Legacy VTK file of the C-alpha trace (Angstrom):
# vtk DataFile Version 3.0
C-alpha trace
ASCII
DATASET POLYDATA
POINTS 207 float
-57.838 -22.431 13.441
-54.017 -22.440 13.695
-52.302 -23.418 10.887
-50.079 -26.544 11.385
-46.517 -25.918 10.894
-43.692 -28.416 9.903
-40.154 -28.134 9.943
-37.628 -29.731 8.056
-33.869 -29.137 8.778
-30.887 -29.902 6.698
-28.784 -30.779 9.776
-25.388 -30.446 8.141
-26.201 -27.611 5.733
-27.556 -25.567 8.748
-24.763 -26.411 11.010
-22.199 -25.179 8.600
-24.156 -22.254 7.753
-24.121 -21.044 11.212
-20.381 -21.619 11.227
-19.644 -19.675 8.075
-22.201 -17.043 8.697
-21.424 -16.163 12.593
-18.038 -17.810 12.982
-15.984 -18.145 10.190
-15.777 -21.707 10.408
-13.298 -21.044 13.609
-13.412 -22.006 17.142
-14.829 -25.149 18.811
-16.828 -27.639 16.779
-19.841 -26.920 19.059
-20.052 -23.363 17.448
-23.080 -23.704 15.104
-24.883 -26.273 16.814
-28.428 -25.727 17.533
-31.492 -27.303 19.354
-33.878 -28.381 16.517
-36.713 -28.026 18.909
-36.103 -24.506 19.925
-35.322 -23.926 16.208
-38.797 -25.160 14.744
-40.396 -23.118 17.753
-38.706 -20.034 16.827
-39.473 -20.211 13.009
-43.110 -21.048 13.689
-43.309 -18.110 15.887
-41.964 -15.964 13.108
-45.025 -15.506 10.815
-44.218 -13.831 7.705
-44.601 -9.964 7.467
-47.986 -9.144 6.244
-49.249 -12.671 6.128
-52.798 -13.856 7.515
-51.466 -16.778 9.015
-50.493 -15.204 12.286
-51.959 -18.293 14.572
-49.401 -21.032 13.754
-48.803 -24.485 15.690
-45.548 -26.319 15.368
-46.871 -29.995 14.794
-43.439 -31.621 13.600
-39.655 -30.941 13.482
-37.594 -33.177 11.422
-33.930 -33.525 11.100
-32.134 -35.112 8.023
-28.729 -35.928 8.920
-25.773 -38.167 7.723
-24.695 -40.893 10.389
-20.999 -42.042 10.512
-20.537 -45.770 10.203
-19.955 -47.446 13.439
-17.273 -49.671 12.346
-15.178 -47.006 10.357
-15.371 -44.119 12.675
-17.015 -45.317 16.161
-15.888 -41.829 17.956
-18.058 -39.978 15.483
-20.608 -42.258 15.468
-20.967 -42.379 19.243
-21.111 -38.432 19.182
-23.663 -38.695 16.488
-26.026 -41.082 18.238
-25.750 -38.958 21.565
-26.740 -35.975 19.440
-29.676 -37.896 17.980
-30.960 -39.249 21.143
-30.962 -35.690 22.478
-33.178 -34.574 19.765
-35.419 -37.342 19.911
-35.861 -37.081 23.514
-37.185 -33.529 22.759
-39.817 -34.723 20.156
-37.819 -34.360 17.200
-37.792 -36.981 14.207
-34.095 -37.674 13.232
-33.979 -39.327 9.588
-30.561 -40.462 9.047
-28.550 -41.587 6.227
-25.340 -43.714 6.459
-22.253 -41.539 5.154
-20.275 -42.844 2.274
-16.628 -43.339 2.520
-14.056 -42.655 -0.154
-11.551 -45.504 -0.782
-8.788 -43.304 0.728
-10.638 -41.913 3.700
-9.708 -40.476 6.009
-7.347 -38.613 3.691
-10.845 -37.268 2.228
-13.733 -36.718 4.236
-16.753 -39.000 4.058
-19.882 -37.511 1.956
-23.544 -37.334 2.875
-25.784 -39.014 0.218
-29.434 -38.971 -0.083
-30.052 -36.761 2.582
-31.271 -33.939 0.420
-33.687 -36.607 -1.415
-35.098 -37.888 1.845
-35.993 -34.394 2.881
-37.501 -33.657 -0.565
-39.687 -36.714 -0.500
-41.247 -36.166 2.845
-41.570 -32.690 2.087
-43.789 -33.519 -0.711
-45.569 -36.563 0.450
-46.467 -34.820 3.807
-47.649 -32.024 1.706
-49.847 -34.231 -0.503
-51.293 -36.185 2.373
-52.369 -32.915 4.159
-50.047 -33.281 7.245
-49.285 -29.755 7.299
-50.300 -26.460 6.282
-46.947 -24.729 6.283
-43.872 -26.755 5.371
-40.525 -24.835 6.234
-37.380 -26.086 4.839
-34.229 -25.250 6.728
-31.509 -25.248 4.048
-29.729 -23.507 1.287
-29.418 -26.336 -0.965
-30.621 -25.443 -4.359
-31.503 -29.143 -5.121
-34.505 -28.862 -2.911
-36.237 -26.306 -5.138
-38.224 -28.687 -7.400
-39.703 -30.194 -4.310
-40.499 -26.579 -2.854
-42.013 -25.655 -6.485
-44.313 -28.806 -6.261
-45.709 -28.026 -2.961
-46.678 -24.298 -3.846
-47.764 -25.383 -7.364
-49.639 -28.713 -6.948
-50.810 -28.855 -2.966
-53.055 -26.844 -0.725
-49.893 -26.586 1.771
-47.737 -23.504 1.616
-43.824 -23.326 1.931
-41.440 -21.265 3.291
-37.563 -21.376 3.918
-35.254 -20.600 6.766
-31.493 -19.659 6.425
-28.899 -18.002 8.649
-28.179 -14.455 7.745
-25.624 -11.742 7.979
-25.883 -8.693 5.870
-27.849 -8.447 2.701
-27.221 -12.009 1.437
-30.640 -13.899 0.823
-31.557 -17.527 1.477
-33.106 -19.913 -0.815
-34.883 -18.493 -3.770
-37.008 -19.609 -6.789
-37.122 -17.292 -9.899
-40.761 -16.198 -10.173
-42.163 -17.394 -7.060
-42.525 -15.613 -3.970
-40.937 -17.595 -1.215
-40.727 -16.221 2.496
-37.294 -16.737 3.851
-36.843 -16.448 7.634
-33.598 -14.734 7.775
-32.176 -15.673 11.067
-29.491 -13.359 12.617
-26.896 -14.261 15.088
-29.506 -13.094 18.068
-31.765 -15.843 16.562
-28.776 -18.303 16.650
-27.982 -17.357 20.136
-31.745 -18.106 21.284
-31.292 -21.892 19.915
-27.523 -22.524 20.077
-26.649 -26.008 21.630
-23.142 -25.820 23.387
-23.131 -29.481 24.395
-19.904 -31.549 23.321
-21.359 -34.775 22.360
-17.930 -36.151 22.014
-17.764 -36.271 25.695
-19.605 -39.283 27.110
-21.775 -38.377 30.035
-20.756 -39.630 33.331
-22.908 -42.297 34.738
-23.635 -42.090 38.498
-23.084 -45.150 40.690
-24.999 -45.389 43.977
LINES 1 208
207 0 1 2 3 4 5 6 7 8 9 10 11 12 13 14 15 16 17 18 19 20 21 22 23 24 25 26 27 28 29 30 31 32 33 34 35 36 37 38 39 40 41 42 43 44 45 46 47 48 49 50 51 52 53 54 55 56 57 58 59 60 61 62 63 64 65 66 67 68 69 70 71 72 73 74 75 76 77 78 79 80 81 82 83 84 85 86 87 88 89 90 91 92 93 94 95 96 97 98 99 100 101 102 103 104 105 106 107 108 109 110 111 112 113 114 115 116 117 118 119 120 121 122 123 124 125 126 127 128 129 130 131 132 133 134 135 136 137 138 139 140 141 142 143 144 145 146 147 148 149 150 151 152 153 154 155 156 157 158 159 160 161 162 163 164 165 166 167 168 169 170 171 172 173 174 175 176 177 178 179 180 181 182 183 184 185 186 187 188 189 190 191 192 193 194 195 196 197 198 199 200 201 202 203 204 205 206
């Protein structure tokens, strides 16, 4: 029987990770974007070397993301909603948290709050409920380590992580625990890249 794989994506962490790793944060804002469904399918196909769970079936892709405030930043909100709609159309579950704006915004950028907590809670509760056999966290946020440790030590599920990698740098690790990391290269990124500019409203044809 195929092992059920669920992929949990920290959207901003992975977007910024791709930009930093492959593009040096330069160029169009679309560089670093990726299709979560294609990303999940790619990771699901990459069984750990030497593992026994070669037969893997993707059952869930979940994206955790900050959502702009529609009244404070309507342009970014519109782009975000178009991107979220595109993801959901592909069967991805989007779990947004409204961004927190400092008093002197936009001099200082808005911040994500609670995104990692929402991801960690779902990762743990779904493992406890037996929703997946293998949970893959796509993030390098060390705040997620306790959730990974709990799933490995207290549930029947397995845990893996994924990260964009260039050179010898490793992804998320936990001392004393063997944690498989899907080290995703530039070639992997190109397979799942999304060049869509969601700031541009799609043209509506009128007959």
